[in-house]
LUMZAZA-468526 format. One line per field, with one value per residue (C-alpha): x, y, z; residue number from 1; residue in one letter. Coordinates in steps of 0.25 Angstrom, whole numbers, plus 5000, padded with zeros to 4 digits. Layout:
BEGIN
x: X	...
y: Y	...
z: Z	...
pos: NUM	...
code: a	...
END
This chain:
BEGIN
x: 5026	5037	5044	5057	5050	5045	5058	5065	5056	5057	5073	5073	5065	5073	5086	5081	5078	5063	5058	5066	5060	5057	5044	5039	5037	5028	5014	5004	5013	5009	5009	5014	5027	5027	5038	5047	5043	5050	5048	5047	5056	5070	5076	5083	5070	5063	5075	5073	5059	5062	5072	5062	5052	5061	5062	5047	5047	5046	5041	5027	5025	5011	5011	5010	4995	4995	5002	4991	4997	4996	4982	4977	4984	4977	4964	4969	4967	4978	4988	4983	4985	4999	5003	5007	5005	4990	4977	4964	4957	4964	4958	4945	4939	4945	4950	4963	4971	4979	4994	5006	5013	5027	5032	5026	5030	5026	5024	5026	5025	5020	5035	5034	5021	5028	5040	5031	5022	5033	5040	5027	5025	5039	5040	5026	5021	5008	5006	4996	4993	4989	4984	4974	4973	4958	4955	4945	4949	4963	4968	4980	4984	4992	5002	5015	5013	5020	5012	5011	5008	5003	5001	5012	5006	4997	4998	4985	4984	4971	4969	4960	4960	4965	4965	4969	4981	4978	4964	4957	4947	4945	4952	4945	4947	4954	4964	4976	4980	4991	4988	4990	4980	4968	4955	4958	4970	4961	4949	4958	4965	4953	4941	4948	4959	4953	4938	4934	4930	4936	4927	4934	4933	4926	4937	4948	4959	4955	4965	4961	4967	4960	4947	4947	4951	4939	4929	4929	4917	4917	4907	4902	4902	4888	4891	4904	4906	4917	4932	4935	4925	4933	4947	4953	4967	4976	4990	4992	5003	4999	5005	5015	5021	5017	5011	4998	4990	4976	4963	4951	4961	4973	4971	4956	4954	4964	4959	4945	4950	4956	4942	4936	4942	4949	4962	4975	4970	4974	4987	4991	4986	4997	4988	4974	4966	4952	4942	4937	4923	4917	4916	4902	4899	4896	4899	4891	4887	4874	4873	4860	4857	4843	4840	4828	4822	4817	4821	4808	4810	4825	4819	4810	4822	4830	4819	4817	4832	4832	4821	4828	4841	4834	4827	4837	4851	4852	4860	4875	4874	4875	4885	4890	4882	4870	4872	4861	4863	4859	4855	4844	4852	4853	4866	4868	4882	4880	4887	4882	4888	4883	4871	4868	4865	4851	4850	4857	4847	4835	4839	4838	4826	4816	4823	4824	4809	4806	4813	4807	4793	4795	4803	4800	4807	4819	4830	4842	4836	4837	4852	4853	4866	4869	4882	4887	4901	4909	4914	4928	4930	4926	4940	4946	4951	4952	4937	4932	4938	4928	4917	4917	4920	4920	4935	4947	4961	4974	4981	4994	5006	5011	4998	4995	4985	4970	4970	4957	4947	4932	4931	4920	4930	4940	4932	4937	4952	4958	4945	4945	4934	4924	4915	4913	4903	4896	4885	4880	4865	4858	4850	4838	4836	4833	4821	4808	4806	4820	4820	4813	4822	4834	4829	4826	4840	4847	4838	4840	4855	4856	4850	4863	4873	4874	4877	4880	4874	4886	4878	4891	4896	4885	4884	4869	4864	4877	4878	4880	4895	4898	4891	4898	4912	4909	4904	4917	4924	4926	4917	4905	4894	4884	4889	4883	4869	4872	4866	4874	4885	4881	4893	4893	4905	4911	4925	4933	4944	4958	4965	4978	4988	4993	4980	4969	4962	4949	4943	4935	4921	4915	4921	4914	4901	4902	4905	4893	4884	4889	4887	4873	4869	4875	4867	4854	4858	4861	4847	4844	4856	4859	4872	4876	4891	4901	4911	4925	4931	4921	4916	4918	4931	4923	4914	4908	4909	4917	4921	4906	4903	4915	4915	4903	4905	4918	4925	4928	4935	4943	4948	4953	4960	4966	4972	4978	4985	4988	4988	4997	4988	4998	4987	4978	4968	4957	4944	4952	4951	4958	4960	4952	4965	4973	4972	4965	4979	4983	4995	4992	4987	4975	4970
y: 4831	4837	4831	4831	4824	4813	4810	4810	4800	4791	4792	4789	4776	4772	4774	4765	4754	4755	4756	4745	4732	4719	4719	4707	4716	4726	4727	4717	4705	4693	4701	4714	4713	4711	4713	4701	4695	4696	4709	4718	4730	4729	4739	4746	4748	4754	4763	4768	4771	4778	4787	4790	4795	4803	4794	4793	4777	4770	4756	4757	4753	4754	4760	4750	4749	4743	4754	4762	4775	4771	4766	4779	4786	4777	4784	4796	4795	4805	4796	4784	4792	4795	4780	4773	4760	4763	4765	4772	4759	4747	4737	4729	4716	4704	4715	4723	4727	4740	4735	4744	4745	4741	4755	4768	4780	4793	4801	4816	4818	4812	4808	4799	4792	4790	4783	4774	4770	4767	4759	4751	4748	4744	4735	4729	4734	4735	4750	4757	4772	4779	4793	4794	4779	4778	4767	4758	4747	4748	4754	4761	4749	4736	4728	4725	4738	4751	4763	4776	4785	4799	4805	4815	4821	4831	4845	4852	4864	4872	4878	4890	4886	4872	4867	4853	4851	4850	4855	4868	4868	4880	4881	4876	4877	4864	4857	4848	4838	4828	4813	4812	4823	4819	4827	4835	4841	4845	4850	4859	4865	4867	4870	4875	4882	4887	4887	4877	4862	4850	4837	4826	4816	4817	4810	4820	4810	4803	4805	4814	4805	4792	4799	4805	4792	4785	4796	4803	4807	4817	4823	4834	4825	4827	4842	4842	4828	4818	4820	4813	4822	4834	4829	4839	4833	4822	4819	4804	4794	4782	4767	4770	4781	4793	4806	4810	4823	4819	4827	4829	4833	4824	4809	4810	4795	4794	4806	4801	4787	4795	4801	4789	4778	4773	4776	4769	4764	4773	4780	4788	4802	4812	4824	4828	4841	4842	4853	4862	4868	4880	4878	4878	4887	4875	4861	4854	4841	4835	4825	4818	4804	4799	4785	4778	4769	4758	4752	4756	4771	4770	4765	4777	4786	4781	4784	4798	4801	4796	4806	4817	4814	4814	4827	4836	4830	4824	4836	4842	4848	4834	4823	4813	4802	4796	4783	4773	4764	4751	4757	4765	4778	4788	4796	4808	4813	4822	4834	4846	4857	4871	4871	4878	4871	4875	4869	4856	4854	4857	4846	4836	4842	4832	4820	4826	4829	4815	4809	4820	4815	4801	4803	4789	4784	4793	4800	4809	4818	4830	4829	4834	4843	4851	4859	4868	4872	4882	4873	4879	4874	4860	4854	4865	4857	4869	4872	4857	4853	4862	4853	4842	4828	4832	4830	4823	4831	4824	4827	4819	4827	4834	4832	4843	4853	4852	4837	4830	4819	4819	4812	4802	4797	4792	4779	4774	4776	4762	4755	4741	4739	4727	4732	4745	4746	4758	4759	4771	4774	4780	4793	4785	4780	4794	4795	4793	4779	4775	4781	4769	4759	4767	4768	4753	4749	4759	4754	4739	4741	4748	4736	4729	4740	4755	4763	4777	4785	4794	4804	4812	4799	4799	4811	4811	4824	4831	4843	4841	4846	4835	4824	4828	4828	4814	4809	4811	4802	4787	4785	4776	4785	4779	4790	4801	4795	4790	4799	4791	4781	4771	4766	4754	4750	4743	4744	4740	4746	4747	4734	4738	4727	4723	4726	4717	4712	4719	4706	4701	4695	4709	4713	4702	4705	4720	4717	4707	4718	4729	4720	4716	4731	4735	4724	4729	4744	4740	4735	4750	4752	4739	4739	4753	4757	4760	4771	4766	4773	4767	4754	4739	4732	4721	4729	4720	4725	4736	4741	4744	4749	4759	4764	4759	4761	4769	4756	4753	4766	4765	4752	4757	4769	4759	4750	4763	4769	4757	4744	4736	4739	4746	4753	4743	4744	4736	4737	4748	4749	4737	4730	4718	4713	4712	4704	4709	4714	4721	4712	4703	4705	4696	4700
z: 5070	5062	5051	5059	5070	5061	5055	5068	5073	5061	5061	5076	5074	5061	5069	5080	5070	5074	5060	5054	5058	5051	5042	5050	5062	5055	5061	5056	5058	5067	5079	5085	5093	5108	5119	5119	5106	5093	5086	5099	5098	5104	5114	5103	5095	5108	5110	5096	5098	5111	5103	5092	5102	5111	5122	5124	5124	5137	5142	5148	5162	5170	5184	5195	5195	5209	5216	5224	5220	5205	5207	5212	5200	5191	5194	5187	5172	5169	5177	5169	5156	5160	5161	5148	5155	5159	5152	5156	5156	5162	5153	5149	5153	5144	5134	5138	5150	5151	5148	5146	5133	5132	5128	5126	5117	5124	5112	5111	5096	5083	5081	5093	5088	5075	5081	5090	5078	5069	5080	5083	5068	5066	5078	5076	5090	5096	5097	5106	5107	5120	5123	5134	5136	5138	5128	5134	5124	5127	5114	5121	5128	5124	5130	5123	5115	5112	5116	5109	5121	5117	5131	5129	5117	5124	5116	5114	5105	5103	5089	5086	5072	5066	5052	5049	5041	5026	5028	5023	5034	5042	5056	5068	5083	5087	5097	5094	5104	5105	5105	5120	5124	5133	5132	5144	5137	5125	5134	5143	5130	5122	5132	5144	5137	5123	5127	5116	5116	5109	5109	5116	5127	5140	5148	5151	5150	5136	5125	5114	5102	5107	5109	5095	5088	5095	5091	5104	5112	5123	5133	5122	5109	5107	5105	5099	5092	5094	5096	5083	5076	5081	5076	5065	5064	5069	5069	5068	5067	5058	5059	5048	5058	5050	5055	5049	5051	5048	5046	5036	5026	5028	5029	5032	5033	5044	5051	5050	5057	5068	5071	5078	5072	5085	5092	5090	5076	5065	5070	5082	5084	5089	5089	5085	5083	5087	5084	5095	5098	5104	5119	5125	5136	5146	5148	5159	5166	5170	5181	5185	5191	5191	5198	5195	5206	5197	5184	5178	5182	5176	5163	5163	5167	5155	5145	5150	5149	5135	5132	5139	5131	5118	5121	5129	5128	5114	5109	5109	5123	5130	5133	5142	5148	5156	5163	5165	5176	5181	5194	5187	5187	5176	5178	5169	5167	5155	5150	5142	5134	5130	5140	5153	5166	5165	5151	5155	5167	5158	5149	5160	5167	5160	5166	5180	5179	5175	5187	5196	5192	5197	5211	5214	5202	5201	5210	5207	5197	5205	5205	5191	5189	5177	5178	5167	5166	5158	5147	5147	5161	5159	5158	5167	5179	5188	5185	5185	5198	5205	5200	5211	5206	5191	5189	5195	5193	5190	5203	5200	5204	5191	5183	5174	5179	5175	5172	5177	5173	5175	5188	5182	5172	5183	5184	5171	5174	5174	5171	5168	5158	5160	5148	5140	5129	5121	5111	5103	5104	5092	5092	5087	5102	5106	5097	5104	5098	5103	5117	5123	5117	5122	5136	5137	5132	5142	5153	5149	5148	5162	5169	5167	5166	5167	5154	5150	5138	5133	5125	5120	5113	5103	5093	5090	5094	5091	5082	5067	5067	5078	5070	5057	5064	5070	5057	5051	5061	5061	5073	5071	5064	5074	5084	5076	5079	5093	5104	5115	5118	5128	5137	5147	5154	5166	5172	5184	5191	5184	5180	5174	5172	5186	5193	5196	5184	5180	5174	5186	5186	5188	5175	5167	5174	5171	5156	5155	5160	5151	5139	5143	5146	5132	5125	5131	5127	5113	5111	5108	5098	5092	5084	5089	5089	5100	5103	5100	5112	5122	5119	5122	5120	5114	5105	5094	5080	5085	5071	5068	5082	5083	5068	5061	5045	5048	5051	5036	5034	5047	5042	5029	5036	5046	5035	5028	5040	5049	5040	5049	5061	5070	5078	5084	5095	5100	5091	5082	5067	5061	5074	5069	5063	5076	5089	5101	5107	5094	5092	5081	5067	5065	5051
pos: 1	2	3	4	5	6	7	8	9	10	11	12	13	14	15	16	17	18	19	20	21	22	23	24	25	26	27	28	29	30	31	32	33	34	35	36	37	38	39	40	41	42	43	44	45	46	47	48	49	50	51	52	53	54	55	56	57	58	59	60	61	62	63	64	65	66	67	68	69	70	71	72	73	74	75	76	77	78	79	80	81	82	83	84	85	86	87	88	89	90	91	92	93	94	95	96	97	98	99	100	101	102	103	104	105	106	107	108	109	110	111	112	113	114	115	116	117	118	119	120	121	122	123	124	125	126	127	128	129	130	131	132	133	134	135	136	137	138	139	140	141	142	143	144	145	146	147	148	149	150	151	152	153	154	155	156	157	158	159	160	161	162	163	164	165	166	167	168	169	170	171	172	173	174	175	176	177	178	179	180	181	182	183	184	185	186	187	188	189	190	191	192	193	194	195	196	197	198	199	200	201	202	203	204	205	206	207	208	209	210	211	212	213	214	215	216	217	218	219	220	221	222	223	224	225	226	227	228	229	230	231	232	233	234	235	236	237	238	239	240	241	242	243	244	245	246	247	248	249	250	251	252	253	254	255	256	257	258	259	260	261	262	263	264	265	266	267	268	269	270	271	272	273	274	275	276	277	278	279	280	281	282	283	284	285	286	287	288	289	290	291	292	293	294	295	296	297	298	299	300	301	302	303	304	305	306	307	308	309	310	311	312	313	314	315	316	317	318	319	320	321	322	323	324	325	326	327	328	329	330	331	332	333	334	335	336	337	338	339	340	341	342	343	344	345	346	347	348	349	350	351	352	353	354	355	356	357	358	359	360	361	362	363	364	365	366	367	368	369	370	371	372	373	374	375	376	377	378	379	380	381	382	383	384	385	386	387	388	389	390	391	392	393	394	395	396	397	398	399	400	401	402	403	404	405	406	407	408	409	410	411	412	413	414	415	416	417	418	419	420	421	422	423	424	425	426	427	428	429	430	431	432	433	434	435	436	437	438	439	440	441	442	443	444	445	446	447	448	449	450	451	452	453	454	455	456	457	458	459	460	461	462	463	464	465	466	467	468	469	470	471	472	473	474	475	476	477	478	479	480	481	482	483	484	485	486	487	488	489	490	491	492	493	494	495	496	497	498	499	500	501	502	503	504	505	506	507	508	509	510	511	512	513	514	515	516	517	518	519	520	521	522	523	524	525	526	527	528	529	530	531	532	533	534	535	536	537	538	539	540	541	542	543	544	545	546	547	548	549	550	551	552	553	554	555	556	557	558	559	560	561	562	563	564	565	566	567	568	569	570	571	572	573	574	575	576	577	578	579	580	581	582	583	584	585	586	587
code: m	t	r	r	q	f	l	g	a	s	l	a	l	a	a	a	g	a	l	h	v	p	a	a	r	a	a	g	g	a	g	r	a	r	p	g	a	a	g	w	p	g	e	g	d	w	a	g	l	k	q	a	v	g	g	r	l	a	p	v	t	a	p	d	v	n	d	p	a	v	r	e	l	m	k	n	p	f	y	v	g	d	q	p	g	l	t	q	s	s	g	w	l	e	a	w	q	s	s	p	s	v	y	a	v	s	a	e	s	a	a	d	v	v	a	a	v	r	f	a	r	a	h	n	l	r	l	v	v	r	g	g	g	h	s	y	l	g	a	s	n	a	p	d	s	l	m	l	w	t	r	r	m	r	e	v	t	v	h	e	g	f	t	p	k	g	s	s	a	a	p	v	a	a	v	t	a	g	a	g	c	i	w	l	d	a	y	q	a	v	t	t	g	a	g	r	y	v	q	g	g	g	c	t	t	v	g	i	a	g	l	v	q	g	g	g	f	g	s	h	s	k	g	f	g	t	a	a	g	g	l	l	e	a	e	v	v	t	a	d	g	q	v	h	v	v	n	h	a	r	e	p	d	l	f	w	a	l	k	g	g	g	g	g	t	f	g	i	i	t	r	l	t	l	a	t	h	p	l	p	e	t	f	g	a	v	r	l	s	i	h	a	k	s	d	e	a	f	r	r	l	i	g	r	f	v	e	l	y	a	a	n	l	f	n	p	h	w	g	e	q	v	r	i	g	s	n	n	r	l	d	v	q	m	v	f	q	g	l	t	g	a	e	a	r	a	a	w	a	p	l	v	a	f	a	d	a	s	p	d	d	y	e	g	q	k	g	l	l	a	l	p	l	p	a	r	k	f	w	d	a	e	f	m	k	n	a	p	g	a	i	t	l	d	q	r	p	g	a	p	a	g	r	f	w	w	t	g	d	g	d	q	v	g	a	f	w	h	a	y	e	s	v	w	l	p	s	s	l	l	q	p	e	g	r	g	k	l	a	d	a	l	f	a	a	s	r	t	w	g	l	s	l	h	f	n	k	g	l	a	g	a	p	p	e	a	l	a	a	a	r	d	t	a	t	n	p	e	v	l	d	a	f	a	l	v	i	m	g	a	a	g	p	a	a	y	r	g	m	a	s	g	e	g	p	l	a	s	v	n	r	a	k	v	t	k	a	m	a	a	l	r	v	c	a	p	g	a	g	a	y	v	n	e	c	s	y	f	q	p	d	w	q	q	a	f	w	g	p	n	y	t	r	l	q	r	i	k	r	r	y	d	p	s	g	l	f	t	v	h	h	g	v	g	s	e	g	w	s	a	d	g	f	t	r	t	a
END
């Protein structure tokens, strides 16, 4: 942002009267303003904001979610992402439901963000920030609010050498992305285009800024660390409407808080720069599904898999997940990097041999598939569309070429969550003396509900440089010694406002089952933490679970940069002082 842009935005707001309001309307009073109530901006105020942002302010309206044509479009995460009145999840049982903001600023620059932040602060508005809109906890959603929508900020620049401002560090390869970029934007620029790798999220439509601020795991995090660990620099607008460029040399506390301290909490990121890495020769996938014909055989299979993981897979080459189902099925959906197909198959051979040795107990093991691909082609839509069922293209008229999502991720579009819980598993459970305890807990939990072991969402087994970078983030340090994140979830079909409610009897039954299964699993990891981007809306002791000993420092940074609590999200740093809807100061 240039000095001229900054002054222009400030003068436009001042001319509209947006910056001059009675002191009683400042954030931190009895409650934030709502439409129709005292303190809500008048038409002249909104006109002033519209002028300040170059006309990019508009009322938010959701599409007609009961129109059959819209229902079909709502299966497409790119369509949902293009609608300011929708979110990628439609709500959560007894927690939140997707509801449009009153107005949205479709920001194209830091100057637009400055104008919106100053307006929200001056008029004591509930402000929400939306990039990709993937927050399970509804952080980018609030009725009666002003939305700061960053989707138009999509510029991507690849750097052969980048040095953060004010730093004397040697230049490193990097990529700079606008706040509205999704991970597909970054992967196609960095990997497909430049032949390097940037550590980001697994889902192509997840927003870059939100993932980084939550810590940020992707399919290959066991090899390259977290997205937050790769952050080199960020431009951010704080609650006072000032633009900061932060890194290790400039405002290091704020920079640290942005690396895993939670999205929508410390400011609004307008652009960020991430380190890139040499690209492996191959990325690949392993698919295997083994069914045990009895409970006893399934418990033995789980035990043998735990041994296999500890011996062959507990290293930087492997990521993604294995599902342990209540139907006595072990489903492998893992990825690898830097291995040949023969090396990948060899890693799984002992488990296949184990099942082959007991044909009366197991079936399906002969279906092992280990498929390596040229790493540079992994996000190349023209190449990947030749892999049957792997991707789904965005085929809307006028859609940019190359847009796709992994077909398996389509199940979550519009999901109404009944329950979702996560817990990190410590690497001590992979030691010989801990494996039986782990296998027993996995089996016990699966008697009630299925679970997924996400091995890329724990950094134990990662290389030293990845661990060092993650250690210098706000994420709970438990992740450094966790070999996996267990996730359990249950969801129903989309239930946006205006559609049938998602809060039926089945939802309550599913939530109870997930809660019971997680309790059985936690026996092997009592008190373990959870991942802030993928966790329960009702997470107990969330400060400790998400950030552990880092929470006290995060609180100090929050009080310094946002003392009035302009940026408030559910279970975000400092949210203890606000009502559940974020409208009323309680402490």
